[in-house]
N, CA, C and O atoms as a Tripos MOL2 file, in Angstrom:
@<TRIPOS>MOLECULE
protein
  296   295    74     0     0
PROTEIN
NO_CHARGES

@<TRIPOS>ATOM
      1 N         -14.9590  -33.4680  -12.1850 N.3       1 MET1
      2 CA        -14.3030  -33.9730  -10.7970 C.3       1 MET1
      3 C         -15.2210  -33.1680   -9.8870 C.2       1 MET1
      4 O         -15.4820  -31.9970  -10.1620 O.2       1 MET1
      5 N         -15.6900  -33.7400   -8.8630 N.am      2 THR2
      6 CA        -16.6320  -33.0890   -7.7530 C.3       2 THR2
      7 C         -15.7160  -32.9060   -7.0940 C.2       2 THR2
      8 O         -14.5950  -33.4090   -7.1700 O.2       2 THR2
      9 N         -16.4270  -31.6140   -5.8620 N.am      3 ALA3
     10 CA        -15.5950  -31.5540   -5.0730 C.3       3 ALA3
     11 C         -15.1060  -32.2530   -3.8820 C.2       3 ALA3
     12 O         -14.1720  -31.9040   -3.1600 O.2       3 ALA3
     13 N         -15.9900  -33.4690   -3.7500 N.am      4 SER4
     14 CA        -15.8390  -34.4540   -2.8660 C.3       4 SER4
     15 C         -14.5580  -35.4060   -3.1120 C.2       4 SER4
     16 O         -14.0190  -36.1010   -2.2510 O.2       4 SER4
     17 N         -14.1360  -35.2780   -4.6480 N.am      5 SER5
     18 CA        -13.3130  -36.1560   -4.8450 C.3       5 SER5
     19 C         -11.8320  -35.1910   -4.9450 C.2       5 SER5
     20 O         -10.8540  -35.8990   -5.1830 O.2       5 SER5
     21 N         -11.5970  -34.0700   -4.8380 N.am      6 VAL6
     22 CA        -10.6350  -33.2490   -4.7610 C.3       6 VAL6
     23 C          -9.8800  -33.4620   -3.4460 C.2       6 VAL6
     24 O         -10.5290  -32.9670   -2.5250 O.2       6 VAL6
     25 N          -8.8870  -33.9520   -3.0870 N.am      7 PRO7
     26 CA         -8.2400  -34.0430   -1.9570 C.3       7 PRO7
     27 C          -8.0410  -32.3260   -0.9380 C.2       7 PRO7
     28 O          -7.9330  -31.2200   -1.4690 O.2       7 PRO7
     29 N          -8.0460  -32.5640    0.3430 N.am      8 ALA8
     30 CA         -8.1180  -31.0410    1.0020 C.3       8 ALA8
     31 C          -7.1610  -30.3720    1.0570 C.2       8 ALA8
     32 O          -7.2270  -29.1550    1.2270 O.2       8 ALA8
     33 N          -5.7160  -31.2270    0.8860 N.am      9 SER9
     34 CA         -4.3470  -30.6590    0.4810 C.3       9 SER9
     35 C          -4.2480  -29.8740   -0.5260 C.2       9 SER9
     36 O          -3.6150  -28.8240   -0.6330 O.2       9 SER9
     37 N          -5.2130  -30.6860   -1.6200 N.am     10 THR10
     38 CA         -4.9650  -29.5490   -3.2130 C.3      10 THR10
     39 C          -5.9550  -28.2430   -2.9960 C.2      10 THR10
     40 O          -5.7270  -27.2400   -3.6730 O.2      10 THR10
     41 N          -7.1360  -28.2500   -1.9830 N.am     11 VAL11
     42 CA         -7.9230  -27.0660   -2.1300 C.3      11 VAL11
     43 C          -7.3570  -26.2930   -1.1130 C.2      11 VAL11
     44 O          -7.8160  -25.1560   -1.0040 O.2      11 VAL11
     45 N          -6.3300  -26.6850   -0.2200 N.am     12 ASN12
     46 CA         -5.5230  -25.5910    0.7840 C.3      12 ASN12
     47 C          -4.1890  -24.8540   -0.0550 C.2      12 ASN12
     48 O          -3.7810  -23.7110    0.1540 O.2      12 ASN12
     49 N          -3.6230  -25.8540   -1.0790 N.am     13 ARG13
     50 CA         -2.7080  -25.2620   -1.6980 C.3      13 ARG13
     51 C          -3.4170  -24.2370   -2.7410 C.2      13 ARG13
     52 O          -2.9120  -23.1210   -2.8630 O.2      13 ARG13
     53 N          -4.4410  -24.5400   -3.4130 N.am     14 ILE14
     54 CA         -4.9080  -23.2700   -4.2620 C.3      14 ILE14
     55 C          -5.2650  -22.1100   -3.6110 C.2      14 ILE14
     56 O          -4.9790  -21.0050   -4.0710 O.2      14 ILE14
     57 N          -6.1380  -22.3370   -2.1100 N.am     15 THR15
     58 CA         -6.3050  -20.9790   -1.7150 C.3      15 THR15
     59 C          -4.9260  -20.3740   -1.1590 C.2      15 THR15
     60 O          -4.6650  -19.1720   -1.2060 O.2      15 THR15
     61 N          -4.1480  -21.2720   -0.6730 N.am     16 ALA16
     62 CA         -3.0010  -20.3700   -0.1030 C.3      16 ALA16
     63 C          -2.1310  -19.4650   -1.3900 C.2      16 ALA16
     64 O          -1.6740  -18.3280   -1.2820 O.2      16 ALA16
     65 N          -2.0730  -20.4690   -2.7360 N.am     17 THR17
     66 CA         -1.5640  -19.6340   -3.6650 C.3      17 THR17
     67 C          -2.0060  -18.5600   -3.9600 C.2      17 THR17
     68 O          -1.3040  -17.5650   -4.1470 O.2      17 THR17
     69 N          -3.6290  -18.6080   -4.0750 N.am     18 ALA18
     70 CA         -4.1140  -17.3110   -4.4130 C.3      18 ALA18
     71 C          -4.0220  -16.1470   -3.3150 C.2      18 ALA18
     72 O          -4.0620  -14.9540   -3.6160 O.2      18 ALA18
     73 N          -3.9160  -16.5460   -2.2410 N.am     19 THR19
     74 CA         -3.6990  -15.5230   -1.0850 C.3      19 THR19
     75 C          -2.0580  -15.1280   -1.6090 C.2      19 THR19
     76 O          -1.7640  -14.1540   -2.3020 O.2      19 THR19
     77 N          -1.5610  -15.6710   -1.3290 N.am     20 ILE20
     78 CA          0.0590  -15.4260   -1.3820 C.3      20 ILE20
     79 C           0.3690  -14.2120   -3.0340 C.2      20 ILE20
     80 O           1.1410  -13.2630   -3.1730 O.2      20 ILE20
     81 N          -0.5110  -14.7680   -3.8830 N.am     21 SER21
     82 CA         -0.3110  -13.6000   -5.2490 C.3      21 SER21
     83 C          -1.0360  -12.2590   -4.9280 C.2      21 SER21
     84 O          -0.6150  -11.1500   -5.2580 O.2      21 SER21
     85 N          -2.4300  -12.5650   -4.0920 N.am     22 ASP22
     86 CA         -2.6410  -11.1500   -3.7210 C.3      22 ASP22
     87 C          -1.9220  -10.5290   -2.8870 C.2      22 ASP22
     88 O          -1.9170   -9.3040   -3.0070 O.2      22 ASP22
     89 N          -1.1990  -11.0600   -1.9280 N.am     23 PHE23
     90 CA         -0.1910  -10.2780   -0.9450 C.3      23 PHE23
     91 C           0.6990   -9.8330   -1.6710 C.2      23 PHE23
     92 O           1.0070   -8.6920   -1.3260 O.2      23 PHE23
     93 N           1.4950  -10.3600   -2.8810 N.am     24 MET24
     94 CA          2.6930  -10.0510   -3.4180 C.3      24 MET24
     95 C           1.8390   -8.7740   -4.6170 C.2      24 MET24
     96 O           2.6150   -7.9310   -5.0670 O.2      24 MET24
     97 N           0.8370   -8.7030   -4.9270 N.am     25 ARG25
     98 CA          0.1640   -7.8220   -5.6350 C.3      25 ARG25
     99 C           0.1720   -6.7000   -4.8550 C.2      25 ARG25
    100 O           0.7110   -5.7120   -5.3550 O.2      25 ARG25
    101 N          -0.3470   -6.5860   -3.6120 N.am     26 ASN26
    102 CA         -0.7480   -5.6350   -2.7820 C.3      26 ASN26
    103 C           0.7360   -4.8940   -2.1300 C.2      26 ASN26
    104 O           0.9490   -3.7760   -1.6620 O.2      26 ASN26
    105 N           1.6230   -6.1130   -2.3550 N.am     27 ARG27
    106 CA          2.8750   -5.4740   -1.4380 C.3      27 ARG27
    107 C           3.7780   -4.7250   -3.0920 C.2      27 ARG27
    108 O           4.4680   -3.7360   -2.8430 O.2      27 ARG27
    109 N           3.7620   -4.9930   -3.9900 N.am     28 ASN28
    110 CA          3.9370   -4.1070   -5.0240 C.3      28 ASN28
    111 C           3.3990   -3.1810   -4.8450 C.2      28 ASN28
    112 O           4.1020   -2.2300   -4.5020 O.2      28 ASN28
    113 N           2.3010   -3.0110   -4.9370 N.am     29 LEU29
    114 CA          1.2500   -1.5860   -4.6260 C.3      29 LEU29
    115 C           1.7780   -0.8570   -4.0070 C.2      29 LEU29
    116 O           2.2620    0.2220   -4.3500 O.2      29 LEU29
    117 N           1.7530   -1.4990   -2.6910 N.am     30 TYR30
    118 CA          2.7110   -0.3690   -1.7210 C.3      30 TYR30
    119 C           3.9930    0.0810   -1.5840 C.2      30 TYR30
    120 O           4.3750    1.0130   -0.8770 O.2      30 TYR30
    121 N           4.7240   -0.7200   -2.3890 N.am     31 PHE31
    122 CA          6.2020   -0.2390   -2.5420 C.3      31 PHE31
    123 C           6.1600    0.6560   -3.7820 C.2      31 PHE31
    124 O           7.0620    1.4900   -3.8600 O.2      31 PHE31
    125 N           5.2050    0.6110   -4.8130 N.am     32 HIS32
    126 CA          4.8840    1.6560   -5.6730 C.3      32 HIS32
    127 C           4.5310    3.1370   -5.2910 C.2      32 HIS32
    128 O           4.9050    4.2250   -5.7290 O.2      32 HIS32
    129 N           3.7630    2.7950   -4.4150 N.am     33 LEU33
    130 CA          3.2960    4.2190   -3.8550 C.3      33 LEU33
    131 C           4.2920    4.7350   -2.9280 C.2      33 LEU33
    132 O           4.5440    5.9350   -2.8190 O.2      33 LEU33
    133 N           4.9040    3.7290   -2.2020 N.am     34 ARG34
    134 CA          6.1170    4.6880   -1.1590 C.3      34 ARG34
    135 C           6.7810    5.0800   -1.9390 C.2      34 ARG34
    136 O           6.9640    6.2950   -1.8620 O.2      34 ARG34
    137 N           7.3420    4.5080   -2.8350 N.am     35 GLU35
    138 CA          8.4110    5.3190   -3.6960 C.3      35 GLU35
    139 C           8.1460    6.4330   -4.6340 C.2      35 GLU35
    140 O           9.0620    7.1090   -5.1030 O.2      35 GLU35
    141 N           6.5630    6.6800   -4.9840 N.am     36 SER36
    142 CA          6.2970    7.7820   -5.6450 C.3      36 SER36
    143 C           5.4720    8.7130   -4.6510 C.2      36 SER36
    144 O           4.6070    9.4940   -5.0470 O.2      36 SER36
    145 N           5.8090    8.5580   -3.4060 N.am     37 HIS37
    146 CA          4.6410    9.3790   -2.9880 C.3      37 HIS37
    147 C           5.4400   10.8410   -2.6170 C.2      37 HIS37
    148 O           4.7170   11.7420   -2.1920 O.2      37 HIS37
    149 N           6.6890   11.0750   -2.7390 N.am     38 HIS38
    150 CA          7.4200   12.3340   -3.0040 C.3      38 HIS38
    151 C           6.7600   13.2560   -4.1300 C.2      38 HIS38
    152 O           6.5490   14.4680   -4.1000 O.2      38 HIS38
    153 N           6.5010   12.3280   -5.1220 N.am     39 ARG39
    154 CA          5.8720   13.2080   -6.3670 C.3      39 ARG39
    155 C           4.5310   13.0210   -6.4430 C.2      39 ARG39
    156 O           4.1230   12.9800   -7.6040 O.2      39 ARG39
    157 N           3.4570   12.8560   -5.3440 N.am     40 HIS40
    158 CA          2.3710   12.5510   -5.3570 C.3      40 HIS40
    159 C           1.4950   14.1200   -4.4880 C.2      40 HIS40
    160 O           1.8470   14.6730   -3.4460 O.2      40 HIS40
    161 N           0.8750   14.3020   -4.9650 N.am     41 HIS41
    162 CA         -0.0140   15.6060   -4.6080 C.3      41 HIS41
    163 C          -0.5390   15.1370   -2.9940 C.2      41 HIS41
    164 O          -0.6290   15.9940   -2.1150 O.2      41 HIS41
    165 N          -0.8270   13.8610   -2.7600 N.am     42 HIS42
    166 CA         -1.1480   13.4050   -1.8840 C.3      42 HIS42
    167 C          -0.0140   12.7960   -0.8010 C.2      42 HIS42
    168 O          -0.0990   11.8020   -0.0810 O.2      42 HIS42
    169 N           0.8390   13.5540   -0.9230 N.am     43 ASP43
    170 CA          2.2270   13.2320    0.1610 C.3      43 ASP43
    171 C           1.6780   13.1810    1.3620 C.2      43 ASP43
    172 O           1.6960   12.0530    1.8540 O.2      43 ASP43
    173 N           1.3400   13.7650    1.8130 N.am     44 GLY44
    174 CA          0.6650   13.8090    3.4110 C.3      44 GLY44
    175 C           0.2210   12.3970    3.8580 C.2      44 GLY44
    176 O           0.5910   11.4990    4.6140 O.2      44 GLY44
    177 N          -0.8670   12.7090    2.9000 N.am     45 PHE45
    178 CA         -2.1510   11.4280    3.1010 C.3      45 PHE45
    179 C          -1.3310    9.8810    3.0520 C.2      45 PHE45
    180 O          -1.2710    8.9180    3.8160 O.2      45 PHE45
    181 N          -0.8290   10.1770    1.8990 N.am     46 LEU46
    182 CA          0.2940    8.7140    1.5540 C.3      46 LEU46
    183 C           1.2050    8.4840    2.9330 C.2      46 LEU46
    184 O           1.1360    7.4130    3.5360 O.2      46 LEU46
    185 N           1.8310    9.2760    3.2620 N.am     47 ARG47
    186 CA          2.6990    9.1920    4.2930 C.3      47 ARG47
    187 C           2.1780    8.6670    5.6080 C.2      47 ARG47
    188 O           2.8580    7.9340    6.3250 O.2      47 ARG47
    189 N           0.9000    9.0770    5.9220 N.am     48 SER48
    190 CA          0.3440    8.8820    7.2200 C.3      48 SER48
    191 C          -0.3750    7.6980    7.0950 C.2      48 SER48
    192 O          -0.9290    7.2800    8.1110 O.2      48 SER48
    193 N          -0.5050    6.9300    5.8240 N.am     49 CYS49
    194 CA         -1.1340    5.9120    5.6290 C.3      49 CYS49
    195 C           0.0130    4.5550    5.4550 C.2      49 CYS49
    196 O          -0.3660    3.4030    5.6690 O.2      49 CYS49
    197 N           1.1060    4.7980    5.1390 N.am     50 LEU50
    198 CA          2.0810    3.8620    4.2180 C.3      50 LEU50
    199 C           3.1870    4.1030    5.3460 C.2      50 LEU50
    200 O           3.9420    3.1420    5.4950 O.2      50 LEU50
    201 N           3.4090    5.1460    6.1210 N.am     51 HIS51
    202 CA          4.8920    5.0160    6.6330 C.3      51 HIS51
    203 C           4.5950    5.2210    8.0550 C.2      51 HIS51
    204 O           5.2980    6.0140    8.6790 O.2      51 HIS51
    205 N           3.3830    4.4360    8.7980 N.am     52 ARG52
    206 CA          3.4920    4.4450   10.3830 C.3      52 ARG52
    207 C           4.5990    3.3590   11.0530 C.2      52 ARG52
    208 O           4.7950    3.3350   12.2680 O.2      52 ARG52
    209 N           5.1110    2.7010   10.3610 N.am     53 GLU53
    210 CA          6.3730    2.1820   11.0110 C.3      53 GLU53
    211 C           7.6000    3.0060   11.0020 C.2      53 GLU53
    212 O           8.6530    2.7710   11.5930 O.2      53 GLU53
    213 N           7.3690    3.7950   10.4030 N.am     54 GLU54
    214 CA          8.7560    4.8300   10.6430 C.3      54 GLU54
    215 C           8.6210    5.4190   12.1480 C.2      54 GLU54
    216 O           7.6200    5.3500   12.8610 O.2      54 GLU54
    217 N          10.0270    6.0910   12.4980 N.am     55 SER55
    218 CA          9.8840    6.7870   13.5770 C.3      55 SER55
    219 C           9.4940    8.1000   13.5340 C.2      55 SER55
    220 O           9.0140    8.6000   14.5510 O.2      55 SER55
    221 N           9.6300    8.8200   12.4150 N.am     56 SER56
    222 CA          9.4020   10.2570   12.5360 C.3      56 SER56
    223 C           7.8930    9.9950   12.7360 C.2      56 SER56
    224 O           7.3130    8.9370   12.4880 O.2      56 SER56
    225 N           7.2070   11.4390   13.3580 N.am     57 PRO57
    226 CA          5.5700   11.3620   13.4150 C.3      57 PRO57
    227 C           5.2210   12.2530   12.3140 C.2      57 PRO57
    228 O           5.9900   13.0950   11.8520 O.2      57 PRO57
    229 N           3.8750   12.0070   11.8590 N.am     58 PRO58
    230 CA          3.4610   12.9500   10.7940 C.3      58 PRO58
    231 C           3.5020   14.0870   10.7080 C.2      58 PRO58
    232 O           3.7520   14.7170   11.7360 O.2      58 PRO58
    233 N           3.3100   14.6880    9.6610 N.am     59 PRO59
    234 CA          3.5220   16.4660   10.0240 C.3      59 PRO59
    235 C           2.3640   16.9680   10.3930 C.2      59 PRO59
    236 O           1.3690   16.5190    9.8230 O.2      59 PRO59
    237 N           2.2120   17.8790   11.2900 N.am     60 PRO60
    238 CA          1.3790   18.7950   11.9290 C.3      60 PRO60
    239 C           0.1420   19.0750   11.0450 C.2      60 PRO60
    240 O           0.3220   19.2860    9.8460 O.2      60 PRO60
    241 N          -1.0170   19.0880   11.5320 N.am     61 LEU61
    242 CA         -1.9350   19.5540   10.4520 C.3      61 LEU61
    243 C          -2.3140   20.7630    9.9360 C.2      61 LEU61
    244 O          -2.9750   21.0520    8.9390 O.2      61 LEU61
    245 N          -1.7070   21.5170   10.9070 N.am     62 ALA62
    246 CA         -1.6610   22.8680   10.7060 C.3      62 ALA62
    247 C          -0.5910   23.3440    9.4800 C.2      62 ALA62
    248 O          -0.5970   24.4110    8.8650 O.2      62 ALA62
    249 N           0.1870   22.3700    9.3540 N.am     63 GLN63
    250 CA          1.5880   22.8310    8.2890 C.3      63 GLN63
    251 C           0.9020   23.0370    6.6470 C.2      63 GLN63
    252 O           0.2050   22.0930    6.2740 O.2      63 GLN63
    253 N           0.9980   23.7240    6.0740 N.am     64 PRO64
    254 CA          0.7540   23.7340    4.3600 C.3      64 PRO64
    255 C           0.7330   22.6210    3.8090 C.2      64 PRO64
    256 O           1.4930   21.6790    4.0350 O.2      64 PRO64
    257 N           0.0680   22.6610    3.2350 N.am     65 HIS65
    258 CA         -0.0990   21.1250    2.3020 C.3      65 HIS65
    259 C           0.7790   21.0830    1.3800 C.2      65 HIS65
    260 O           0.7350   22.0480    0.6170 O.2      65 HIS65
    261 N           1.8770   20.0080    1.0860 N.am     66 PRO66
    262 CA          3.2160   20.3250    0.2690 C.3      66 PRO66
    263 C           2.8750   20.7850   -1.4080 C.2      66 PRO66
    264 O           3.5930   21.4950   -2.1130 O.2      66 PRO66
    265 N           1.5750   20.1540   -1.7830 N.am     67 PHE67
    266 CA          1.0390   20.4800   -3.1410 C.3      67 PHE67
    267 C           0.6340   22.0200   -3.1160 C.2      67 PHE67
    268 O           1.0680   22.8780   -3.8850 O.2      67 PHE67
    269 N          -0.0750   22.1640   -2.3140 N.am     68 HIS68
    270 CA         -0.3830   23.8980   -2.2640 C.3      68 HIS68
    271 C           1.2250   24.6340   -2.3990 C.2      68 HIS68
    272 O           1.6110   25.3300   -3.3380 O.2      68 HIS68
    273 N           1.8630   24.3190   -1.3970 N.am     69 ARG69
    274 CA          3.0340   25.1120   -1.1390 C.3      69 ARG69
    275 C           3.9980   25.4470   -2.4310 C.2      69 ARG69
    276 O           4.5780   26.4820   -2.7590 O.2      69 ARG69
    277 N           3.9350   24.2880   -2.9600 N.am     70 VAL70
    278 CA          4.8210   24.5890   -4.4040 C.3      70 VAL70
    279 C           3.7770   25.0560   -5.3750 C.2      70 VAL70
    280 O           4.0790   25.4390   -6.5060 O.2      70 VAL70
    281 N           2.6490   25.0230   -4.9620 N.am     71 GLY71
    282 CA          1.7090   25.7780   -6.3670 C.3      71 GLY71
    283 C           1.6920   27.5120   -5.9800 C.2      71 GLY71
    284 O           1.6190   28.3070   -6.9170 O.2      71 GLY71
    285 N           1.7470   27.8980   -4.8890 N.am     72 VAL72
    286 CA          2.0070   29.3890   -4.6970 C.3      72 VAL72
    287 C           3.7920   29.8940   -5.1540 C.2      72 VAL72
    288 O           4.1390   31.0110   -5.5380 O.2      72 VAL72
    289 N           4.3160   29.1690   -5.0360 N.am     73 GLU73
    290 CA          5.9680   29.5260   -5.3180 C.3      73 GLU73
    291 C           5.9690   29.5340   -6.7790 C.2      73 GLU73
    292 O           6.4800   28.6700   -7.4930 O.2      73 GLU73
    293 N           5.3110   30.6560   -7.1870 N.am     74 ILE74
    294 CA          5.7730   31.0260   -8.7950 C.3      74 ILE74
    295 C           6.7630   32.1620   -8.5460 C.2      74 ILE74
    296 O           7.3270   32.7080   -9.4940 O.2      74 ILE74
@<TRIPOS>BOND
     1     1     2 1
     2     2     3 1
     3     3     4 2
     4     3     5 am
     5     5     6 1
     6     6     7 1
     7     7     8 2
     8     7     9 am
     9     9    10 1
    10    10    11 1
    11    11    12 2
    12    11    13 am
    13    13    14 1
    14    14    15 1
    15    15    16 2
    16    15    17 am
    17    17    18 1
    18    18    19 1
    19    19    20 2
    20    19    21 am
    21    21    22 1
    22    22    23 1
    23    23    24 2
    24    23    25 am
    25    25    26 1
    26    26    27 1
    27    27    28 2
    28    27    29 am
    29    29    30 1
    30    30    31 1
    31    31    32 2
    32    31    33 am
    33    33    34 1
    34    34    35 1
    35    35    36 2
    36    35    37 am
    37    37    38 1
    38    38    39 1
    39    39    40 2
    40    39    41 am
    41    41    42 1
    42    42    43 1
    43    43    44 2
    44    43    45 am
    45    45    46 1
    46    46    47 1
    47    47    48 2
    48    47    49 am
    49    49    50 1
    50    50    51 1
    51    51    52 2
    52    51    53 am
    53    53    54 1
    54    54    55 1
    55    55    56 2
    56    55    57 am
    57    57    58 1
    58    58    59 1
    59    59    60 2
    60    59    61 am
    61    61    62 1
    62    62    63 1
    63    63    64 2
    64    63    65 am
    65    65    66 1
    66    66    67 1
    67    67    68 2
    68    67    69 am
    69    69    70 1
    70    70    71 1
    71    71    72 2
    72    71    73 am
    73    73    74 1
    74    74    75 1
    75    75    76 2
    76    75    77 am
    77    77    78 1
    78    78    79 1
    79    79    80 2
    80    79    81 am
    81    81    82 1
    82    82    83 1
    83    83    84 2
    84    83    85 am
    85    85    86 1
    86    86    87 1
    87    87    88 2
    88    87    89 am
    89    89    90 1
    90    90    91 1
    91    91    92 2
    92    91    93 am
    93    93    94 1
    94    94    95 1
    95    95    96 2
    96    95    97 am
    97    97    98 1
    98    98    99 1
    99    99   100 2
   100    99   101 am
   101   101   102 1
   102   102   103 1
   103   103   104 2
   104   103   105 am
   105   105   106 1
   106   106   107 1
   107   107   108 2
   108   107   109 am
   109   109   110 1
   110   110   111 1
   111   111   112 2
   112   111   113 am
   113   113   114 1
   114   114   115 1
   115   115   116 2
   116   115   117 am
   117   117   118 1
   118   118   119 1
   119   119   120 2
   120   119   121 am
   121   121   122 1
   122   122   123 1
   123   123   124 2
   124   123   125 am
   125   125   126 1
   126   126   127 1
   127   127   128 2
   128   127   129 am
   129   129   130 1
   130   130   131 1
   131   131   132 2
   132   131   133 am
   133   133   134 1
   134   134   135 1
   135   135   136 2
   136   135   137 am
   137   137   138 1
   138   138   139 1
   139   139   140 2
   140   139   141 am
   141   141   142 1
   142   142   143 1
   143   143   144 2
   144   143   145 am
   145   145   146 1
   146   146   147 1
   147   147   148 2
   148   147   149 am
   149   149   150 1
   150   150   151 1
   151   151   152 2
   152   151   153 am
   153   153   154 1
   154   154   155 1
   155   155   156 2
   156   155   157 am
   157   157   158 1
   158   158   159 1
   159   159   160 2
   160   159   161 am
   161   161   162 1
   162   162   163 1
   163   163   164 2
   164   163   165 am
   165   165   166 1
   166   166   167 1
   167   167   168 2
   168   167   169 am
   169   169   170 1
   170   170   171 1
   171   171   172 2
   172   171   173 am
   173   173   174 1
   174   174   175 1
   175   175   176 2
   176   175   177 am
   177   177   178 1
   178   178   179 1
   179   179   180 2
   180   179   181 am
   181   181   182 1
   182   182   183 1
   183   183   184 2
   184   183   185 am
   185   185   186 1
   186   186   187 1
   187   187   188 2
   188   187   189 am
   189   189   190 1
   190   190   191 1
   191   191   192 2
   192   191   193 am
   193   193   194 1
   194   194   195 1
   195   195   196 2
   196   195   197 am
   197   197   198 1
   198   198   199 1
   199   199   200 2
   200   199   201 am
   201   201   202 1
   202   202   203 1
   203   203   204 2
   204   203   205 am
   205   205   206 1
   206   206   207 1
   207   207   208 2
   208   207   209 am
   209   209   210 1
   210   210   211 1
   211   211   212 2
   212   211   213 am
   213   213   214 1
   214   214   215 1
   215   215   216 2
   216   215   217 am
   217   217   218 1
   218   218   219 1
   219   219   220 2
   220   219   221 am
   221   221   222 1
   222   222   223 1
   223   223   224 2
   224   223   225 am
   225   225   226 1
   226   226   227 1
   227   227   228 2
   228   227   229 am
   229   229   230 1
   230   230   231 1
   231   231   232 2
   232   231   233 am
   233   233   234 1
   234   234   235 1
   235   235   236 2
   236   235   237 am
   237   237   238 1
   238   238   239 1
   239   239   240 2
   240   239   241 am
   241   241   242 1
   242   242   243 1
   243   243   244 2
   244   243   245 am
   245   245   246 1
   246   246   247 1
   247   247   248 2
   248   247   249 am
   249   249   250 1
   250   250   251 1
   251   251   252 2
   252   251   253 am
   253   253   254 1
   254   254   255 1
   255   255   256 2
   256   255   257 am
   257   257   258 1
   258   258   259 1
   259   259   260 2
   260   259   261 am
   261   261   262 1
   262   262   263 1
   263   263   264 2
   264   263   265 am
   265   265   266 1
   266   266   267 1
   267   267   268 2
   268   267   269 am
   269   269   270 1
   270   270   271 1
   271   271   272 2
   272   271   273 am
   273   273   274 1
   274   274   275 1
   275   275   276 2
   276   275   277 am
   277   277   278 1
   278   278   279 1
   279   279   280 2
   280   279   281 am
   281   281   282 1
   282   282   283 1
   283   283   284 2
   284   283   285 am
   285   285   286 1
   286   286   287 1
   287   287   288 2
   288   287   289 am
   289   289   290 1
   290   290   291 1
   291   291   292 2
   292   291   293 am
   293   293   294 1
   294   294   295 1
   295   295   296 2
@<TRIPOS>SUBSTRUCTURE
     1 MET1         2 RESIDUE 1 A MET
     2 THR2         6 RESIDUE 1 A THR
     3 ALA3        10 RESIDUE 1 A ALA
     4 SER4        14 RESIDUE 1 A SER
     5 SER5        18 RESIDUE 1 A SER
     6 VAL6        22 RESIDUE 1 A VAL
     7 PRO7        26 RESIDUE 1 A PRO
     8 ALA8        30 RESIDUE 1 A ALA
     9 SER9        34 RESIDUE 1 A SER
    10 THR10       38 RESIDUE 1 A THR
    11 VAL11       42 RESIDUE 1 A VAL
    12 ASN12       46 RESIDUE 1 A ASN
    13 ARG13       50 RESIDUE 1 A ARG
    14 ILE14       54 RESIDUE 1 A ILE
    15 THR15       58 RESIDUE 1 A THR
    16 ALA16       62 RESIDUE 1 A ALA
    17 THR17       66 RESIDUE 1 A THR
    18 ALA18       70 RESIDUE 1 A ALA
    19 THR19       74 RESIDUE 1 A THR
    20 ILE20       78 RESIDUE 1 A ILE
    21 SER21       82 RESIDUE 1 A SER
    22 ASP22       86 RESIDUE 1 A ASP
    23 PHE23       90 RESIDUE 1 A PHE
    24 MET24       94 RESIDUE 1 A MET
    25 ARG25       98 RESIDUE 1 A ARG
    26 ASN26      102 RESIDUE 1 A ASN
    27 ARG27      106 RESIDUE 1 A ARG
    28 ASN28      110 RESIDUE 1 A ASN
    29 LEU29      114 RESIDUE 1 A LEU
    30 TYR30      118 RESIDUE 1 A TYR
    31 PHE31      122 RESIDUE 1 A PHE
    32 HIS32      126 RESIDUE 1 A HIS
    33 LEU33      130 RESIDUE 1 A LEU
    34 ARG34      134 RESIDUE 1 A ARG
    35 GLU35      138 RESIDUE 1 A GLU
    36 SER36      142 RESIDUE 1 A SER
    37 HIS37      146 RESIDUE 1 A HIS
    38 HIS38      150 RESIDUE 1 A HIS
    39 ARG39      154 RESIDUE 1 A ARG
    40 HIS40      158 RESIDUE 1 A HIS
    41 HIS41      162 RESIDUE 1 A HIS
    42 HIS42      166 RESIDUE 1 A HIS
    43 ASP43      170 RESIDUE 1 A ASP
    44 GLY44      174 RESIDUE 1 A GLY
    45 PHE45      178 RESIDUE 1 A PHE
    46 LEU46      182 RESIDUE 1 A LEU
    47 ARG47      186 RESIDUE 1 A ARG
    48 SER48      190 RESIDUE 1 A SER
    49 CYS49      194 RESIDUE 1 A CYS
    50 LEU50      198 RESIDUE 1 A LEU
    51 HIS51      202 RESIDUE 1 A HIS
    52 ARG52      206 RESIDUE 1 A ARG
    53 GLU53      210 RESIDUE 1 A GLU
    54 GLU54      214 RESIDUE 1 A GLU
    55 SER55      218 RESIDUE 1 A SER
    56 SER56      222 RESIDUE 1 A SER
    57 PRO57      226 RESIDUE 1 A PRO
    58 PRO58      230 RESIDUE 1 A PRO
    59 PRO59      234 RESIDUE 1 A PRO
    60 PRO60      238 RESIDUE 1 A PRO
    61 LEU61      242 RESIDUE 1 A LEU
    62 ALA62      246 RESIDUE 1 A ALA
    63 GLN63      250 RESIDUE 1 A GLN
    64 PRO64      254 RESIDUE 1 A PRO
    65 HIS65      258 RESIDUE 1 A HIS
    66 PRO66      262 RESIDUE 1 A PRO
    67 PHE67      266 RESIDUE 1 A PHE
    68 HIS68      270 RESIDUE 1 A HIS
    69 ARG69      274 RESIDUE 1 A ARG
    70 VAL70      278 RESIDUE 1 A VAL
    71 GLY71      282 RESIDUE 1 A GLY
    72 VAL72      286 RESIDUE 1 A VAL
    73 GLU73      290 RESIDUE 1 A GLU
    74 ILE74      294 RESIDUE 1 A ILE
């Protein structure tokens, strides 16, 4: 089957399906990172990247990094 014999609607549907599946995979990754960010040592980085829609401002840069703060409390 040549490309010229394929209806345009079929091509569009295939493209849309691929786009949606990519979106869902990215969405699942987004929620996975969001759920696990409080256990991750890049907590501040993930919060600044993923939580911009939340009303709380990101932590100030002068604040100690959460991972290092936990590390020194021995």
